[in-house]
VEXVOGU-91911 format. One record per residue (C-alpha): residue number from 1; chain; x, y, z. Coordinates in nm, 2 decimals, padded with zeros to 4 digits, always signed. Example, Ala and Ser with C-alpha at 12.3 -4.5 7.8 and 13.67 -1.06 7.14 Angstrom:
BEGIN
SITE   nr  kette       X       Y       Z
SITE    1      A  +01.23  -00.45  +00.78
SITE    2      A  +01.37  -00.11  +00.71
END
This chain:
BEGIN
SITE   nr  kette       X       Y       Z
SITE    1      A  +00.02  -00.01  +00.00
SITE    2      A  +00.12  +00.34  -00.08
SITE    3      A  -00.07  +00.68  +00.08
SITE    4      A  -00.02  +00.97  -00.14
SITE    5      A  -00.13  +01.32  +00.07
SITE    6      A  -00.21  +01.64  -00.09
SITE    7      A  -00.34  +01.97  +00.07
SITE    8      A  -00.73  +02.06  -00.01
SITE    9      A  -00.73  +02.43  -00.11
SITE   10      A  -01.12  +02.62  -00.17
SITE   11      A  -01.33  +02.84  -00.02
SITE   12      A  -01.50  +02.88  +00.34
SITE   13      A  -01.78  +02.73  +00.25
SITE   14      A  -01.62  +02.42  +00.12
SITE   15      A  -01.44  +02.41  +00.44
SITE   16      A  -01.75  +02.44  +00.66
SITE   17      A  -01.94  +02.20  +00.40
SITE   18      A  -01.61  +01.97  +00.50
SITE   19      A  -01.70  +02.02  +00.89
SITE   20      A  -02.05  +01.89  +00.80
SITE   21      A  -01.94  +01.54  +00.66
SITE   22      A  -01.71  +01.52  +00.96
SITE   23      A  -01.91  +01.56  +01.24
SITE   24      A  -02.21  +01.31  +01.00
SITE   25      A  -01.96  +01.07  +01.06
SITE   26      A  -01.91  +01.10  +01.37
SITE   27      A  -02.23  +01.09  +01.46
SITE   28      A  -02.30  +00.73  +01.25
SITE   29      A  -02.00  +00.58  +01.44
SITE   30      A  -02.10  +00.69  +01.76
SITE   31      A  -02.47  +00.60  +01.66
SITE   32      A  -02.33  +00.25  +01.58
SITE   33      A  -02.14  +00.19  +01.93
SITE   34      A  -02.48  +00.28  +02.13
SITE   35      A  -02.67  +00.06  +01.88
SITE   36      A  -02.43  -00.25  +01.97
SITE   37      A  -02.42  -00.15  +02.36
SITE   38      A  -02.82  -00.17  +02.35
SITE   39      A  -02.79  -00.50  +02.16
SITE   40      A  -02.71  -00.85  +02.20
SITE   41      A  -02.49  -01.04  +01.98
SITE   42      A  -02.46  -00.77  +01.73
SITE   43      A  -02.21  -00.81  +01.45
SITE   44      A  -02.07  -00.58  +01.17
SITE   45      A  -02.32  -00.67  +00.91
SITE   46      A  -02.59  -00.54  +01.14
SITE   47      A  -02.40  -00.19  +01.21
SITE   48      A  -02.40  -00.18  +00.80
SITE   49      A  -02.76  -00.22  +00.77
SITE   50      A  -02.80  +00.04  +01.08
SITE   51      A  -02.59  +00.28  +00.83
SITE   52      A  -02.88  +00.23  +00.57
SITE   53      A  -03.18  +00.28  +00.84
SITE   54      A  -02.99  +00.61  +00.92
SITE   55      A  -03.01  +00.76  +00.60
SITE   56      A  -03.36  +00.63  +00.55
SITE   57      A  -03.51  +00.83  +00.88
SITE   58      A  -03.67  +01.14  +00.86
SITE   59      A  -03.52  +01.26  +01.21
SITE   60      A  -03.18  +01.22  +01.08
SITE   61      A  -03.18  +01.40  +00.74
SITE   62      A  -02.84  +01.48  +00.74
SITE   63      A  -02.70  +01.09  +00.74
SITE   64      A  -02.84  +01.09  +00.38
SITE   65      A  -02.61  +01.33  +00.24
SITE   66      A  -02.30  +01.14  +00.36
SITE   67      A  -02.22  +00.86  +00.08
SITE   68      A  -02.33  +00.56  +00.13
SITE   69      A  -01.98  +00.40  +00.07
SITE   70      A  -01.87  +00.66  +00.38
SITE   71      A  -02.13  +00.57  +00.60
SITE   72      A  -02.04  +00.24  +00.57
SITE   73      A  -01.63  +00.32  +00.64
SITE   74      A  -01.75  +00.50  +01.00
SITE   75      A  -01.94  +00.14  +01.04
SITE   76      A  -01.60  -00.03  +01.00
SITE   77      A  -01.46  +00.20  +01.18
SITE   78      A  -01.70  +00.12  +01.54
SITE   79      A  -01.64  -00.22  +01.45
SITE   80      A  -01.29  -00.21  +01.46
SITE   81      A  -01.28  -00.07  +01.83
SITE   82      A  -01.53  -00.35  +01.89
SITE   83      A  -01.30  -00.62  +01.79
SITE   84      A  -01.02  -00.48  +01.95
SITE   85      A  -01.20  -00.41  +02.28
SITE   86      A  -01.32  -00.81  +02.24
SITE   87      A  -00.94  -00.94  +02.14
SITE   88      A  -00.80  -00.78  +02.41
SITE   89      A  -01.05  -00.94  +02.66
SITE   90      A  -00.98  -01.26  +02.51
SITE   91      A  -00.62  -01.26  +02.56
SITE   92      A  -00.67  -01.08  +02.90
SITE   93      A  -00.46  -00.80  +02.88
SITE   94      A  -00.40  -00.65  +03.20
SITE   95      A  -00.50  -00.34  +03.24
SITE   96      A  -00.75  -00.14  +03.06
SITE   97      A  -00.87  -00.31  +02.77
SITE   98      A  -00.98  -00.01  +02.55
SITE   99      A  -01.40  +00.00  +02.59
SITE  100      A  -01.52  +00.19  +02.26
SITE  101      A  -01.62  +00.49  +02.35
SITE  102      A  -01.78  +00.79  +02.18
SITE  103      A  -01.57  +01.02  +01.99
SITE  104      A  -01.63  +01.36  +02.03
SITE  105      A  -01.39  +01.61  +01.81
SITE  106      A  -01.36  +01.38  +01.52
SITE  107      A  -01.08  +01.52  +01.26
SITE  108      A  -01.16  +01.32  +00.93
SITE  109      A  -01.41  +01.09  +00.72
SITE  110      A  -01.30  +00.86  +00.47
SITE  111      A  -01.46  +00.75  +00.14
SITE  112      A  -01.43  +00.42  -00.06
SITE  113      A  -01.48  +00.39  -00.46
SITE  114      A  -01.80  +00.63  -00.49
SITE  115      A  -01.86  +00.99  -00.37
SITE  116      A  -01.52  +01.13  -00.52
SITE  117      A  -01.40  +01.19  -00.88
SITE  118      A  -01.02  +01.33  -01.01
SITE  119      A  -00.98  +01.56  -01.27
SITE  120      A  -00.80  +01.46  -01.58
SITE  121      A  -00.50  +01.58  -01.51
SITE  122      A  -00.49  +01.46  -01.15
SITE  123      A  -00.47  +01.87  -01.00
SITE  124      A  -00.83  +01.86  -00.90
SITE  125      A  -01.09  +01.69  -00.68
SITE  126      A  -01.48  +01.71  -00.68
SITE  127      A  -01.66  +01.60  -00.41
SITE  128      A  -02.02  +01.43  -00.53
SITE  129      A  -02.23  +01.30  -00.17
SITE  130      A  -02.52  +01.53  -00.08
SITE  131      A  -02.29  +01.77  +00.08
SITE  132      A  -02.21  +01.95  -00.27
SITE  133      A  -01.87  +02.04  -00.15
SITE  134      A  -01.77  +02.07  -00.54
SITE  135      A  -01.45  +02.07  -00.70
SITE  136      A  -01.12  +02.14  -00.49
SITE  137      A  -00.75  +02.22  -00.61
SITE  138      A  -00.52  +01.97  -00.47
SITE  139      A  -00.18  +02.06  -00.34
SITE  140      A  +00.09  +01.78  -00.32
SITE  141      A  +00.45  +01.74  -00.40
SITE  142      A  +00.39  +01.37  -00.53
SITE  143      A  +00.22  +01.31  -00.85
SITE  144      A  -00.10  +01.16  -00.91
SITE  145      A  -00.10  +01.09  -01.30
SITE  146      A  +00.18  +00.78  -01.28
SITE  147      A  -00.15  +00.63  -01.11
SITE  148      A  -00.49  +00.48  -01.25
SITE  149      A  -00.82  +00.59  -01.05
SITE  150      A  -00.88  +00.23  -01.01
SITE  151      A  -00.58  +00.17  -00.83
SITE  152      A  -00.71  +00.41  -00.54
SITE  153      A  -00.90  +00.23  -00.31
SITE  154      A  -00.96  +00.49  -00.08
SITE  155      A  -00.95  +00.88  +00.02
SITE  156      A  -00.96  +01.01  +00.33
SITE  157      A  -01.04  +01.35  +00.43
SITE  158      A  -00.87  +01.50  +00.73
SITE  159      A  -00.88  +01.84  +00.96
SITE  160      A  -00.55  +01.97  +01.06
SITE  161      A  -00.47  +02.30  +01.20
SITE  162      A  -00.30  +02.42  +00.94
SITE  163      A  -00.61  +02.35  +00.70
SITE  164      A  -00.78  +02.02  +00.51
SITE  165      A  -00.59  +01.74  +00.34
SITE  166      A  -00.69  +01.45  +00.12
SITE  167      A  -00.49  +01.15  +00.18
SITE  168      A  -00.52  +00.84  -00.14
SITE  169      A  -00.48  +00.48  -00.04
SITE  170      A  -00.32  +00.33  -00.30
SITE  171      A  -00.30  -00.03  -00.39
SITE  172      A  +00.11  -00.04  -00.48
SITE  173      A  +00.40  -00.32  -00.40
SITE  174      A  +00.68  -00.04  -00.31
SITE  175      A  +00.96  -00.22  -00.38
SITE  176      A  +01.34  -00.05  -00.42
SITE  177      A  +01.68  -00.16  -00.52
SITE  178      A  +01.93  -00.27  -00.23
SITE  179      A  +02.25  -00.33  -00.34
SITE  180      A  +02.41  -00.58  -00.01
SITE  181      A  +02.73  -00.54  +00.14
SITE  182      A  +02.72  -00.76  +00.43
SITE  183      A  +02.70  -00.48  +00.66
SITE  184      A  +02.54  -00.51  +01.01
SITE  185      A  +02.44  -00.26  +01.31
SITE  186      A  +02.31  -00.23  +01.62
SITE  187      A  +02.12  +00.05  +01.73
SITE  188      A  +02.03  +00.14  +02.14
SITE  189      A  +01.73  +00.41  +02.17
SITE  190      A  +01.83  +00.63  +02.46
SITE  191      A  +01.74  +01.03  +02.57
SITE  192      A  +02.09  +01.17  +02.60
SITE  193      A  +02.15  +01.06  +02.21
SITE  194      A  +01.90  +00.95  +01.97
SITE  195      A  +02.04  +00.66  +01.95
SITE  196      A  +02.41  +00.45  +01.97
SITE  197      A  +02.55  +00.19  +01.74
SITE  198      A  +02.76  -00.05  +01.85
SITE  199      A  +03.09  +00.09  +01.63
SITE  200      A  +03.02  +00.36  +01.96
SITE  201      A  +02.89  +00.58  +01.67
SITE  202      A  +02.61  +00.82  +01.79
SITE  203      A  +02.26  +01.04  +01.69
SITE  204      A  +02.21  +01.32  +01.82
SITE  205      A  +01.84  +01.36  +02.00
SITE  206      A  +01.68  +01.68  +01.88
SITE  207      A  +01.46  +01.71  +02.14
SITE  208      A  +01.22  +01.91  +01.96
SITE  209      A  +00.94  +01.98  +02.24
SITE  210      A  +01.24  +02.12  +02.51
SITE  211      A  +01.35  +02.38  +02.23
SITE  212      A  +00.98  +02.48  +02.20
SITE  213      A  +00.84  +02.47  +02.54
SITE  214      A  +00.91  +02.85  +02.65
SITE  215      A  +00.65  +02.94  +02.36
SITE  216      A  +00.40  +02.66  +02.44
SITE  217      A  +00.38  +02.70  +02.76
SITE  218      A  +00.32  +03.09  +02.66
SITE  219      A  +00.07  +03.02  +02.37
SITE  220      A  -00.08  +02.78  +02.64
SITE  221      A  -00.13  +03.07  +02.90
SITE  222      A  -00.30  +03.33  +02.67
SITE  223      A  -00.54  +03.02  +02.59
SITE  224      A  -00.63  +02.97  +02.94
SITE  225      A  -00.66  +03.34  +03.02
SITE  226      A  -00.91  +03.39  +02.69
SITE  227      A  -01.14  +03.10  +02.79
SITE  228      A  -01.45  +03.20  +02.92
SITE  229      A  -01.62  +02.89  +03.09
SITE  230      A  -02.00  +02.79  +03.04
SITE  231      A  -01.97  +03.10  +02.80
SITE  232      A  -01.94  +03.11  +02.39
SITE  233      A  -01.57  +03.16  +02.33
SITE  234      A  -01.44  +03.49  +02.16
SITE  235      A  -01.24  +03.54  +01.86
SITE  236      A  -00.95  +03.61  +02.02
SITE  237      A  -01.00  +03.32  +02.23
SITE  238      A  -01.00  +03.10  +01.89
SITE  239      A  -00.69  +03.32  +01.73
SITE  240      A  -00.49  +03.19  +02.05
SITE  241      A  -00.60  +02.84  +02.06
SITE  242      A  -00.52  +02.81  +01.69
SITE  243      A  -00.19  +02.90  +01.71
SITE  244      A  -00.15  +02.66  +02.01
SITE  245      A  -00.25  +02.39  +01.79
SITE  246      A  -00.02  +02.51  +01.51
SITE  247      A  +00.28  +02.52  +01.73
SITE  248      A  +00.21  +02.20  +01.85
SITE  249      A  +00.15  +02.04  +01.43
SITE  250      A  +00.55  +02.22  +01.38
SITE  251      A  +00.68  +02.00  +01.65
SITE  252      A  +00.48  +01.63  +01.59
SITE  253      A  +00.63  +01.72  +01.16
SITE  254      A  +00.99  +01.80  +01.30
SITE  255      A  +00.94  +01.43  +01.50
SITE  256      A  +00.74  +01.28  +01.19
SITE  257      A  +01.04  +01.39  +00.97
SITE  258      A  +01.34  +01.33  +01.15
SITE  259      A  +01.24  +00.97  +01.25
SITE  260      A  +01.15  +00.87  +00.85
SITE  261      A  +01.52  +01.01  +00.76
SITE  262      A  +01.71  +00.83  +01.05
SITE  263      A  +01.56  +00.52  +00.98
SITE  264      A  +01.60  +00.57  +00.56
SITE  265      A  +01.96  +00.64  +00.61
SITE  266      A  +02.00  +00.35  +00.85
SITE  267      A  +01.88  +00.10  +00.62
SITE  268      A  +02.02  +00.22  +00.30
SITE  269      A  +02.38  +00.15  +00.49
SITE  270      A  +02.31  -00.17  +00.64
SITE  271      A  +02.15  -00.51  +00.58
SITE  272      A  +02.10  -00.59  +00.91
SITE  273      A  +01.99  -00.40  +01.19
SITE  274      A  +01.88  -00.51  +01.56
SITE  275      A  +01.71  -00.30  +01.76
SITE  276      A  +01.56  -00.29  +02.15
SITE  277      A  +01.15  -00.42  +02.13
SITE  278      A  +01.10  -00.19  +02.37
SITE  279      A  +00.77  -00.15  +02.57
SITE  280      A  +00.69  +00.20  +02.52
SITE  281      A  +00.32  +00.24  +02.65
SITE  282      A  +00.42  +00.09  +02.98
SITE  283      A  +00.77  +00.30  +02.98
SITE  284      A  +00.57  +00.72  +02.94
SITE  285      A  +00.36  +00.56  +03.31
SITE  286      A  +00.69  +00.67  +03.47
SITE  287      A  +00.63  +01.07  +03.51
SITE  288      A  +00.99  +01.20  +03.55
SITE  289      A  +01.07  +01.03  +03.19
SITE  290      A  +00.77  +01.07  +02.97
SITE  291      A  +00.80  +01.39  +02.81
SITE  292      A  +01.13  +01.32  +02.71
SITE  293      A  +01.07  +00.96  +02.58
SITE  294      A  +00.75  +01.08  +02.38
SITE  295      A  +00.96  +01.38  +02.25
SITE  296      A  +01.21  +01.15  +02.09
SITE  297      A  +01.00  +00.94  +01.88
SITE  298      A  +01.13  +00.60  +01.95
SITE  299      A  +00.79  +00.45  +01.81
SITE  300      A  +00.79  +00.66  +01.48
SITE  301      A  +01.14  +00.57  +01.43
SITE  302      A  +01.05  +00.19  +01.47
SITE  303      A  +00.77  +00.18  +01.26
SITE  304      A  +00.95  +00.37  +00.97
SITE  305      A  +01.26  +00.11  +01.05
SITE  306      A  +01.03  -00.16  +00.96
SITE  307      A  +00.86  +00.02  +00.70
SITE  308      A  +01.15  +00.09  +00.49
SITE  309      A  +01.34  -00.22  +00.61
SITE  310      A  +01.01  -00.39  +00.37
SITE  311      A  +01.05  -00.20  +00.11
SITE  312      A  +01.44  -00.25  +00.04
SITE  313      A  +01.46  -00.62  +00.18
SITE  314      A  +01.67  -00.56  +00.47
SITE  315      A  +01.62  -00.78  +00.80
SITE  316      A  +01.53  -00.61  +01.13
SITE  317      A  +01.49  -00.77  +01.42
SITE  318      A  +01.36  -00.66  +01.80
SITE  319      A  +01.52  -00.80  +02.09
SITE  320      A  +01.41  -00.81  +02.43
SITE  321      A  +01.59  -00.53  +02.64
SITE  322      A  +01.61  -00.73  +02.95
SITE  323      A  +01.94  -00.64  +03.12
SITE  324      A  +02.09  -00.48  +02.81
SITE  325      A  +02.20  -00.22  +03.04
SITE  326      A  +02.32  -00.43  +03.29
SITE  327      A  +02.50  -00.68  +03.15
SITE  328      A  +02.83  -00.67  +03.09
SITE  329      A  +02.92  -00.70  +02.69
SITE  330      A  +03.26  -00.89  +02.77
SITE  331      A  +03.20  -01.09  +03.06
SITE  332      A  +02.82  -01.08  +03.11
SITE  333      A  +02.86  -00.98  +03.47
SITE  334      A  +02.58  -00.80  +03.61
SITE  335      A  +02.64  -00.41  +03.67
SITE  336      A  +02.40  -00.22  +03.84
SITE  337      A  +02.34  +00.12  +03.71
SITE  338      A  +02.13  +00.44  +03.79
SITE  339      A  +01.99  +00.64  +03.56
SITE  340      A  +02.25  +00.93  +03.56
SITE  341      A  +02.56  +00.70  +03.53
SITE  342      A  +02.69  +00.73  +03.16
SITE  343      A  +02.98  +00.51  +03.20
SITE  344      A  +02.97  +00.11  +03.16
SITE  345      A  +03.28  +00.00  +03.45
SITE  346      A  +03.26  -00.37  +03.52
SITE  347      A  +03.47  -00.51  +03.83
SITE  348      A  +03.48  -00.79  +03.68
SITE  349      A  +03.66  -00.78  +03.36
SITE  350      A  +03.78  -00.42  +03.40
SITE  351      A  +03.59  -00.31  +03.04
SITE  352      A  +03.52  +00.03  +03.02
SITE  353      A  +03.23  +00.19  +02.81
SITE  354      A  +02.97  +00.42  +02.71
SITE  355      A  +02.67  +00.30  +02.87
SITE  356      A  +02.48  +00.30  +02.51
SITE  357      A  +02.79  +00.10  +02.35
SITE  358      A  +02.79  -00.16  +02.58
SITE  359      A  +02.42  -00.23  +02.60
SITE  360      A  +02.41  -00.23  +02.19
SITE  361      A  +02.69  -00.49  +02.21
SITE  362      A  +02.45  -00.67  +02.42
SITE  363      A  +02.16  -00.62  +02.15
SITE  364      A  +02.37  -00.75  +01.88
SITE  365      A  +02.47  -01.07  +02.06
SITE  366      A  +02.06  -01.14  +02.13
SITE  367      A  +02.00  -01.03  +01.79
SITE  368      A  +02.22  -01.31  +01.67
SITE  369      A  +02.13  -01.56  +01.96
SITE  370      A  +01.74  -01.52  +01.79
SITE  371      A  +01.85  -01.56  +01.45
SITE  372      A  +02.03  -01.82  +01.52
SITE  373      A  +01.78  -02.01  +01.70
SITE  374      A  +01.53  -01.95  +01.38
SITE  375      A  +01.79  -02.05  +01.12
SITE  376      A  +01.83  -02.37  +01.28
SITE  377      A  +01.43  -02.44  +01.42
SITE  378      A  +01.23  -02.62  +01.16
SITE  379      A  +01.02  -02.33  +01.11
SITE  380      A  +01.31  -02.12  +00.95
SITE  381      A  +01.36  -02.38  +00.74
SITE  382      A  +01.06  -02.46  +00.59
SITE  383      A  +00.90  -02.07  +00.58
SITE  384      A  +01.23  -01.92  +00.49
SITE  385      A  +01.34  -02.15  +00.22
SITE  386      A  +01.71  -02.16  +00.40
SITE  387      A  +01.95  -02.37  +00.24
SITE  388      A  +02.11  -02.70  +00.42
SITE  389      A  +02.44  -02.51  +00.42
SITE  390      A  +02.29  -02.25  +00.62
SITE  391      A  +02.13  -02.49  +00.88
SITE  392      A  +02.41  -02.44  +01.15
SITE  393      A  +02.33  -02.11  +01.23
SITE  394      A  +02.65  -01.94  +01.04
SITE  395      A  +02.47  -01.62  +01.03
SITE  396      A  +02.74  -01.46  +00.81
SITE  397      A  +02.70  -01.70  +00.51
SITE  398      A  +02.37  -01.59  +00.40
SITE  399      A  +02.46  -01.25  +00.42
SITE  400      A  +02.76  -01.27  +00.22
SITE  401      A  +02.58  -01.50  -00.04
SITE  402      A  +02.28  -01.28  -00.06
SITE  403      A  +02.00  -01.49  +00.09
SITE  404      A  +01.88  -01.19  +00.27
SITE  405      A  +01.59  -01.12  +00.02
SITE  406      A  +01.48  -01.51  +00.05
SITE  407      A  +01.44  -01.41  +00.43
SITE  408      A  +01.29  -01.05  +00.42
SITE  409      A  +00.99  -01.11  +00.63
SITE  410      A  +01.23  -01.13  +00.88
SITE  411      A  +01.16  -00.75  +00.96
SITE  412      A  +00.84  -00.81  +01.07
SITE  413      A  +00.99  -01.01  +01.35
SITE  414      A  +00.82  -00.94  +01.75
SITE  415      A  +00.81  -01.15  +02.02
SITE  416      A  +00.45  -01.15  +02.19
SITE  417      A  +00.45  -01.44  +02.42
SITE  418      A  +00.82  -01.58  +02.48
SITE  419      A  +01.15  -01.41  +02.39
SITE  420      A  +01.33  -01.70  +02.35
SITE  421      A  +01.11  -01.91  +02.16
SITE  422      A  +01.19  -01.88  +01.78
SITE  423      A  +00.82  -02.05  +01.68
SITE  424      A  +00.70  -01.70  +01.84
SITE  425      A  +00.77  -01.47  +01.61
SITE  426      A  +00.46  -01.21  +01.44
SITE  427      A  +00.43  -00.89  +01.31
SITE  428      A  +00.42  -00.54  +01.44
SITE  429      A  +00.17  -00.37  +01.66
END
């Protein structure tokens, strides 16, 4: 799949009609959730039928204005939330199970194969549903002319702080050529440095939120001062809120851009990448480090790393993070450290290394162990198509012989229930 995003340029009236479409989609999704709560044994097909009932109901005439497939897409969103809740309950996930809740501030509406039409030169889009948005210009650095309209499976309209955007989901299998040189690296994600590799090289952590924190706090105070509880907010409040939203949007885009560029550079220069499978959702529960962890955007980086690895046919392995900082990379002795201790000093063997460099070496050892166990397992022989000469876990042979492509699906390597069993590999969340 490939997603191309373009900014929508139109009039104020057109923007207000897009807002109506988004609110209508929110109404349909919330109604589907209430219907599921009030009835036993509701299925996805029942929610799809409910969309048709809402369109014919005289009490909800606005529902009919939204395209029929867009209504179905909102029902699918509701059903997706319900399924996720059922799955968490079935797996007995600890903590909250994610009970589906009503949306209050939806920002998108999704069309499938109807309700929109592109111009011949792909520079304009016309929305043809009952809201009569009309024709809007598309501003994008990517050209849609290269793709047939039949390849576009969905069009999503998104409202952001700086305007409205259209996302085109294309049925396109993206593949890039990669020159394999047998080079491998291990990265240890951190807060002081964005990551440190097994060679001791570091990449600076940009800390975008920390750099803009003073301005963000000032804008938040302005919004708070202009807010009047229980009354309609003034234009000055709306302008202050818009300025705050734009500042946060800029930080979000900076993080996304940096994560994407760093991941692409890493994939292009290596054939095997190993990193820690950090449980970021649990780590941010530490209120002393939550802001810094979120600002580092580790999750975005690992998602882009997995995506580019799949595109380039490079292997990415996620290993368990347990004791990678405590263990000595030379003798495996336990060396306790506080968060402020930045140097690893082993009293057993005398090794002195940077804390993150030592962790990166431990991650490399875990990655090789995990890969060797997988290649020696029955699953590895049958699914990867590995040759019999590679059955002894000699990982350097398949790198040199160019058999990385046969194992490229390992970029989705994640351990779910057991860190040690090579048969427990799954896809990323």
